[in-house]
N, C-alpha and C positions, 0 to 999 in steps of 0.2 A: 626730340623727335617722337613721332607717334609710335606706339607699340607695333602697329602694322608695318611701319617702315623698317623697324628692326627685324621683324619676322621675314620681310622680303629680302633683307640683307643676308640673313641666314639661308634663305631659299636660293638666292643667287649663287652662293657657294655650293649648295646642295645640287643645283642643276648641273654645274660643271663636273662634280664628282659622279653624278648619276650617269653621265655619258660614258665615263670610264668603267664604272661597275654597275651596269643597269640592273643586275640581279638584286641589288640592294636599294633600288630607287626609292621605294616607299619608306623603308627604314631611314634612309638618309633625309628624305623630305620631312618626316615626322620629327626626327631629332633636331633638324634645323629650325623648325617652327618653335618647338618647345625651348630650345636653347636661345633662340632669338627673343623670346618673350620672358624667359626665366628671370633675368636681372630685375625686371620691373615689378616683381612680386614684393619688392621692398617699398612700394609706393607709399604705404602708410606707416612705415617704420624705418626712418633714416634713408629716404629715397636717394638713389645714386651713390649710396655708401655701403649699406648693409650687404647687398648682393651684387654690387658692381665692383669688378676687379680688373681694371684696364691693363694690369701687368700679369697678375697671377693666373688668370684664365689661360693666357698664352703659354705660360710656364707649364701648365698641366696639359694643354692641347698638343704641344709638340711631342712628348713621349706617348701620349694617347694615340696620336696619328701614326707614329712608328709601329705601335702595337697593332693598330688596325691594318696597316699594310702588311705586316709580318704574319698576323693571324686574322685574316678577314672573316669575321663572324658578325652576325647582326648586333650582338652586344658590344663588341669592340668598335665596330664602325659607328654605331649610334653614339657611343660615349665620345669618340673623337669629334664627330660632327656637332654634338651638343656643346662641347667646350669651345670649338671654333666659333660657333654662332654666338655664344655668350661673350666670348672675347671680342668679337666684332661689335656687338651691341655696346659693350662698355667703352670701346674705343670711339665709336661713332658719336657717343654723347658729348665728347669733348668738342665736337664741331657744331653742336647745337647751341641753344640758349641756356640761360642760367636757371637757378632754382628760385622762382618767385611766382606769385599768383598771376601776374601779368608780365611774362618774360619779354614781350615786345618793348617794354620800357627799358630793358637792359640795365637794371639796377643791381643785379647779383653778379658776383665774380666766382660763382661756384657752378661748374658744369658736371664734373664727376670726381669722386674721391679716389685718389691713388693710395692704397694701403702701403705699397712698396715705398713711395716717396713721403708718406705720412702727411699729405697735404691735399687740398682741393686743386684740381686743374681748372684753369679759367676757361670760360666758354669762348669759342672762336666765332660763333654766331653765323657760320656759313648758312645754316638753317636757323633763322632768327628765333623761332619758337616752335613747339610741337603744334601741328595744325596749321602752320604757315603755308602759303601757296607753294613755296619751294620744297616744303616737306612732302606735299602731295606729288609734286613733279619727281622727286627722288624715289618715292614709293612706286610710282608707275614705272620708272626706269629699272628699278631693282626687280620688279615683278615680271618683267618681260621674259627673262631666261626661264623662270618657273612655268610661265604660261606656254612656252615653246616646248620645253623638255617633258614636263609632267602632264598626265591626263587624269581622268577620273576624279576622285574626291580631292586630290591636291589642287588640281586646276580649278575646281569649283570653289574651294576655300580661297584660292588666290583672287578670283573674281569677286567673291563676297567681301574680302578684305579691302579691295579697291573701292567698292561701294560704301563700305563703312568709313573708310578714310575720307572720301569726298564729303560725306555727310558731316563728319567731325570738323573738317576745315570750315564748313559753312557756319557752324555753331560755336566754334572755339572761343572767339572773343565775347559773344553774348553769354556764354557759360560762366566766364569770369565775373561778369556783372551780376548774374544771378547768384553766384557763390558769395559775393560780397554782401548782397542783401540778405541772404540766408544767415551769414555769419553775424550780422547785426542783431539777429534774433536768437542766437544760440546762448543758452544759459552759461554763466561764467564757469561753473565746474566742468562743463563739456568743452568750452572754449579753451580752457587752460591745458587740455590734453590733446588738442589738435596739433598735427605736425606743422612746424613753422612755415613750410613752403605753401600751405593753404591759406595763410593769413595775409591780409593786405598790409604787409610791413616792408620797410626799406631794409637794405642790407645791414645797416647799423643795428637795427632791431633784431635781425637774425643773429648777429654776432652776440648781442646781449643775451638772447635766449639760450644760445648754445649751439652745439654742432649736431643737432638732431636731423639735419637735412630738410 
């Protein structure tokens, strides 16, 4: 799924919490956006494995939420919401496409890595690939609570994210074609260090290269 879709997932949770504790509304929204985006910082280093924890984020989020309820402070609330958003992101990836340059071909059986189970979770492909039309539809649906509950900079960011999402959907498949043409001209020393998910390889090739995501 798109990074913006994950951010909106976190914001949807934040919107519900902001109704209950409006005095922390901005802190909650900021933590949700950062937490929703954070796992994808591993994009170039073991994507969906290095910073994606579909089990352990929840394990941390539960006690963090208890602390936030018991001692409601900006730091405790932000920590709990950050972990909840990151946990939701990691879980959502299991319902998307696999790790390959052109995920609409459905050649990969890797959606997100579970460190707890020590294995890759297979993609369910309810959202076939990041930037698919259904990905945009999900992003719009998840953005609605944030657009209703929040105002000011948060609402402006939400609208801007929708515009970016729509633009990405339009160019998603052409970008893969451009990437292939660029890769054809990449020097071998550079090519050898590219993450496997950016290479036009089949799943068997990914297995041969290793588990770098």
